[in-house]
N, C-alpha and C positions, 0 to 999 in steps of 0.2 A: 431178250436176245435179238440181235439183228438178223433178219432174213430177207434177202433181196434176190430177184431173178437175175441170172447171169447177164442177160442182155443189157440190164440197166447199169451194169458196172462197166460196160464196154463202150459207152457213148463217146469218150474222148480217146479211145485206144485205136491205134492204126492196125486194124485187123486185116490180115492177108487172106485167111481162109478159116472156115468153121466146119466142124463135123460133130454131129450129135445134137442133142437137145439144148437150146439156148435159154429156155424158160425154167431150167432147173434151179431150185432155190439154193442160194449160197449163204451159209451161216458163219463162215470164217474164211480168211485168206491165210496162206502160209507160203514161205519160201524154203521151208524145211520138210522134206518128204516124210520124216518120221512123225509129223503131226497130221498126216493125211487121214481121211475118214469120210463118212457120209456128210454131205453138205459143205465140204471143204474144197476150195479152189487152190490148186498148187501151181505156183509160178516157178518154172524151171529157169534159174539164172545161171549164166556162165561166169563163175567166180575165178579168182586168182589161183585158188588151191584145188578146186574141183568144179565139175560141170553138173548142174542140177538135172540136165537131160538124161544122165546115166541112171537117175532114180525114178524116172517116170513109171516104168513098169511096176516097180514095187509099190509106188504110191497108188496106182490104179487098183492093184490087188487088195488094197485096204478099203475099197469102196468109195474111192474119191469121186466127187461130183464133177470136177472140171480140171483140165490141164491147160495152162497157158505156156506156150513154148515157141522157140524159134525154128525148131526142126521137128516135124511130126515123126512119131515112132512108126515102124513098118507095120505093126499090127495095132489096130484100133478097137477098143472095147465099145460096142454099140450102146452101152448104158452110160458111157462117160462122154462128156462134152469136151471137144478139143478145140482150142483157139490158137491159130498160127499167127504170130505177130512179128514185126520187124525187130523189136527190142523188148525182151521180157522185163528188164528193169523199169523201163518207161511205162510199159503196160501195167506192171504191178503198182507203180506209183499212182497212175490215173485211177486204177481200180480201188486202191486203198482210200483215196480221196472221196470217191463216190460212195464207197461202202460206209464211211463214217460221216456222210452228209456234207462233204466239202467244208470242214470246220475252218480252214484258213480264210474262207470268204466271209466268215462271221467274226473275224478278229482283225485288228490292225497288227499285221505280222511284219516285223523288221528283222532282216537277216544281216549278220556281220561276218565278213570273210576276210582272209589275209593270213600271213604266216604267224605273226605275233600280235597280241592284243585283242584277239577275238573274245576270249573269256572275260577279260577285264571290261571291255566295252559292253558286251551283252549283259553282264552282271550289273554294271553301273546303270545302264539304261533301265534294267528291270527295277532296281532299287529306286531310281528317280521316279519312274512311273507310279510306283506304289506310294511314294511320298507325296506325289501329286494327287493321290486319292483314287487312282485307278486299281481295278482288279487286273493283275497281269501275271502271265506265265513266263517261264524261263526254260530254255533248252541249252545246256552248256556242257563243256567237258567235266566240270566239277560236279554239277548236279542239275537235275531238272526240278523245277518248282511250279506249283499251282498256287499262286499267292504265297501263303506261308508253308504249305505242304511240300515237303522235300521228298523227291523220288530219286533213288540212286541212278547214276548215269554210267552206262557202259561204253558208249561211243560219243565222240564229239557231236555227230549227227546220227540219230537212230535210223534204223531201216524204215522204209516208207510205210509199213504197216503200223509199227510202233509209234512212228512220228505222227501219223494222222490220228491214232488212238489217243495219244497224249494231247494233241490239239483239241480233239473232241471233248476230252475231260475238262480242258480249260474252258471251253464254251459252256459246258454243262454247269461248271462252277461259277459262271457269271463273269468270266474274264472278258475284257474288251481289247486287251493288248497282249502280244506275245513277242518275246525277244529270243533269237536263236543264233547260235553259231552255225555257220555253213561251211563245212570242210570241203576241201578239194575232192576227196574221195566221194562225198555225198553228191557233188555235182556230176562227176564222172560216172557214177553208178546210178544216176537218175533218182536218188532218194528224195530230192526236193521237187522233182518234176510234178506238175499239177497243183502245186501250192500257189496261192495268190499273195504276193508280198506288196506291202504298201511303201516299202523302202528297203534299200540295200546300202551297207556301209563297207568300204574297203579301208583296211588299216595299212598294210605294207606287204611286200613280197620279198622273201629271202630264201636261202637254200634250205629245203626240207622236202621230205616225202619222195625223193627221186627213186627210192627203192620201188615205189609203186608206179609213179608216172613215167619213169625212164629218163626223161630229159626235162630241163628247166622250162623249155618251151611248152611241153605238154602240161606241166604244172600250172604255168601262166594261163594257158587256154582253159584249164578246168576252172580256175578262179574267175576268169573273164566270162565263162559260160553262164555263171550266175547272173551277171549284169546284162548279158545279151538277152536273157529270158524275162527280164523285168518288164511289166506292162507300162504303157505311156502314162498311166495314172499314178505310178509310183515315183519316188525320188531315188537317184543314185548318187550317193555322197562318197567322194574319194579323197584320199590324201594327196594333195597337190605336190607335196615335198618328196614323195616317193616316185622314182622315175617310171615305175609301172603304173602309177596312179592314173594318169591320163589314158593309158591303154584300156583300162577297165570301161571307160566311157565311150569308146569308139563306135560301137555298134548298138548301144542300148537305146531303146525307145523311151526310157524313163527320163524324167527331168534331171539334168546334169548339174550337180552342185559339188563344191570343193571346200577343203579346209587346209589351213597352212599356218606354220609358225615363221615362215621365211618370206613369203611374197603375197601377191594378190590372190584372193580367194573369196568365196562367198562368206566363209567364217574365218576370221583371222584372230590370232593371239600373239601377244608379245611376252616373252619370258623375262620377268623382272628379277626373280630370285628363285634358286633351287637349293633349298637348305634342308637340314636334317629334320626340321619340324614340318616341312611341307613346301608346296609351290606357291609362288606369288606371280600371278598372271594378269595381263590386261587383255580382256576379251571384249570386243565390240565397245571400246571406250570405257569399260568398267574394270576397275582393279579389284581382284578377288584373291583371297588366301584359300588354298586348298590343303587338305590333310595328306594328300598323296604326294609321293616324292619321285623325282626323275623326269627327264625330258620325255621319255617314252610315255609317261603318264600324262604329261601335258597334251600330247597327241590324243591319247585316249579320252581325256576330258573334253577336248575340243570336238572330237568326233561325236561324242554323246550329246554335247550341247547342240551341235548342228542338227543331229537327228531329231532331237526333242523340238527344236524350233520349227523344223520342217514338218513335224507332226501337228503344229499349230499351237504349241505351248508358249507361255509368256517368257521371254528371255530373262528378265530379272528374277522371276521366281525359279526358273531352271537353274541359274547360277547360284542363287542363295542355297538351294537344296544340294547341288553338287559340291559346294564348298565343305559340307559336313560329311560327305560319304567316304567310305573306305572301299577298296577293291575286293576281288575274289580271294578266297583262301589260297595260300601257296604262291601268291604273287607279291614279291617283295615284302614278305611277312616277317616282322621283327620278333626275335626271341632274345630277351635280355637276361644276363646273369648279374643279379644285383651285387653280389659279393665281389666278383672279379671285375665287374663293370665291362665285361666283354659283350659286344653286341653280335647276336646271330641273325642272319638273314636267310630265310628259306624261300627259294624261287624256282619256278617251273622251267626256267631257261634251259631249253634242250636243243636249241639251234644256235649257230654261231652268232647270228645277229642279236638274238635275245640275250645271250651270255655277254656279249660286248656291251649292250645297252645297260645291263645291270651293273657291270664292272665300271663302266664310265660314270654311271650315276654315283656309285660309291666313291669314286675319285672326286667327284664334284662336291660331295657333302662331307667327306672325312676331314679330320684335322691333320696337319702335316706329320704329326708323330704317330698317327694311327697306321698300323699295318693291315693289309687285306690278306686273309688266308682263305683260299678257295678249295672247296671239295667238289669234284665234278666227275661225271662218267658219261657214257653214251649207251643207249639201249641196243640190245642185240636184235638181229634179224630186221634191222631198219637201215636207213641210208648210211652206208659205211664211209662215204666220201667226206662227211663232215667231221669225222673223228679226229684226224690230225689238226684240222682247222680249230676245233674246240680247244684242244690242249694247247695249241700255240697261243690262242687268245688269252686263255687262263694264265699261261706263264708270263706273257708280256704285261698283262694288266694286274697281276697280283704280286705280293711280296713273297708268298709261299703257296705251293699248290700240292694238293694230294689227289691223284687220279684213283678212281675207285669204280666199283661195279655200280651200274644203274639198274635196269631191268635186263639182264643178260639173255633172258628167254632161252632159246636153244643153242646159243653160242657159248663158247668157253670165254669167261670174262677176261682171262689172261690174254687171249688173242685180241680182244677189243682194246684192252689197255696197251698192248704192244703197238697197235695201229695209232692209238692216240699219242703215245710216247714219240712216235716217229715225227710228229709235228713240232716237237719242242726243239728249238735251235740251241746251239752250243752255249751262247751267252746266258740262256735261261735254265740250262740243265740243272744247275746246283739248287734251284728253287724247288724242283719237282721231285716228289717221291710217289711210290705206288703202294697202296694198301687195298687189297682186293675186297676184303670184308667191309661193307659200307658203314656198319656201326663202328667198327674199329677206326675207320678213316675219319669219321666225325669226331671220335674221342681224341685221335691224334691231332686233329686240327685245333681243337680246343686247348689241348696241352701245349701247343706251340704258340698260342695267343697270349700276349701280355695284357696288362690293364688298358682298357679303352680300345683294344684291337677289334677288328670286324672279321667274323667268320661267316663266309658265304657258302651255303650248301645248295648246290644248283642241280637241276635236272628233273626232279621228281615232284617238287611243289606240293600240291594238294593230295597226291596219291598216298593211299594208306596200305600199300602192299609192295612187295618186291617179287617179280616174276622170274623163276629159275626152273628151267626144264619143264615148263608147262604147269608148274605149281605156283600159285600166288600165296605167299606167306605174308602175315601182317608186318608192315614196316612203314613208319610214318616219320619223315625227316624231322618235322617240328617236335614230335614227341620224343624222339631219340635225342635231339639236341637239348631239349629241356631236361631229360634224365641225366645226360652227361654233365650239364651244368650243375645240377643238384648234387651229383656224386662227387664232383671235384670241389664243390664248395663246402663239403662237410668238414 
C-alpha cells in the first residue's frame, strides 16, 4: 500500500494557504467524498453538475486526513489538514502524479487529440509499437490496454487519479511506451496536468462538445492547451491540411512537425487509390498498400507514421508493419451478409465531419449500382446544434436514410429526431423515414437493401450499450446487424 506524507504530494502544487498537519500520511486520493476516511486526501472539484466543496464537512466527519480546496470552510477541524489551492483539478493531477511516482516520466508517452481520428491513431500507434517489439500501454475511448491485458474504458481520458494509476501499472508491467487519447474535457479539467509527454499528435477539429465548452473558440483553446503545455523535449505533430492545424503549434515549446496529403510538410503522402480492398499511398517516395479504407484513414496512417519516425523508428519497418494493421473496433468495421451480399458498415461517426467522411468514403469505393442506406441518430444531453446538420448530411449523401435513437440519455428520443428532421431539405425528404427503436431501424434498413447495397449504421461504433433514462441496456450495433442479417437470410 502506498503511504506518503501530504507535503511530499504538494511539491508541484500552487498552494495558497495551509492549515493543520502537513506530515499526515496519505494512503489514497479521491475526488468522491463518499470514499473519504482515515488516510484519504479529498480534492473538492467544481464540476458541471455539482460542487465538491458542498461535501467537505461530510467527508471530514468520516475521519478524512486532508482536504484540498479552492475555498476553505468556515469551520476547520484541527485534526484535518486543509490545503487552499488556486485550482483543485490541477492540484489533484499534480498530487496523483506524485502519489504514483510520476509514472509518465518513466514512459515514452504520446498523446493524440482532435475531434475525429483520436481512437484510430492511438490504437494504430499502440499496435505498431507492439509489433516493433515494445511493451506498450493504451488509453482510449474503446478500451485501455497494458500490452495484451484489456481494461474496460469509461471515459476517453480517465480522471487524474485513475490515469496515473493506470500509467503506474504500465510501468510495473515493464512498458516503455504508452499511447493515449487526450480529450478536450481532459485538458479543460486538468486531468493530464503534470504528465510528461514525449509527443503530441493533432488530427483535426470540427463541430463537437459545444454543450460543454459553450463556444467553438473555447473548444479550440482546450485542444490547443495540450500543445501549449508540451515541453521543448517533445514533438508536436499537426495536420497541416486542417485549417486549425497550424494554430495548435503557435505557442508550443515542442519541436514543430507537420503531415499532409496536399502540400509541403515534414511527412507527406500521395493518394494513389482508395478502393474497397484498401488504400494505395505513396509515403516518402515509397508506394505502400494498406488494409484500411478511406481518405480519413490515409491521414490517420500518415499521422501514426510521422509519430513513429519522430520516436526514432525506422521508416521502412514502420510502413511495412502499418500496411498490415487494422484500426480500432467500431471504426469503419465491415459486417457482410453472404447470402444477400449486402455489406454492413458500423462506424462511430457521431459528428457531422465524421459522418461526412464515412459517407464520402463509401461513395469513393462503391459501384455505380450500389445504394447507400444510412441509419443514424444523435445522443441526448449533448451538443444539440449538430442534430439537423447530421440529418442533412445523411440525406444528401445517402440513397435512403433512417433516423433513429442513439443514446437518448434523459431526453425524449422523439424530440431529438424532430430536431434532426428539421435539417432535411425538401428535395431529400422522400429519402428519409424515422424509426425510434434502433434495433427495428437497423432491421428496416437491411430490408430496404438490395443485393450489393451498403448499410451504414453510424453513431455508436464500439459501444455495447444504449443509455436511456440513466440505464445502460446491452446494445451492440455490430451484433444487432449480424443478427438481422442471419434472421433475414434464413
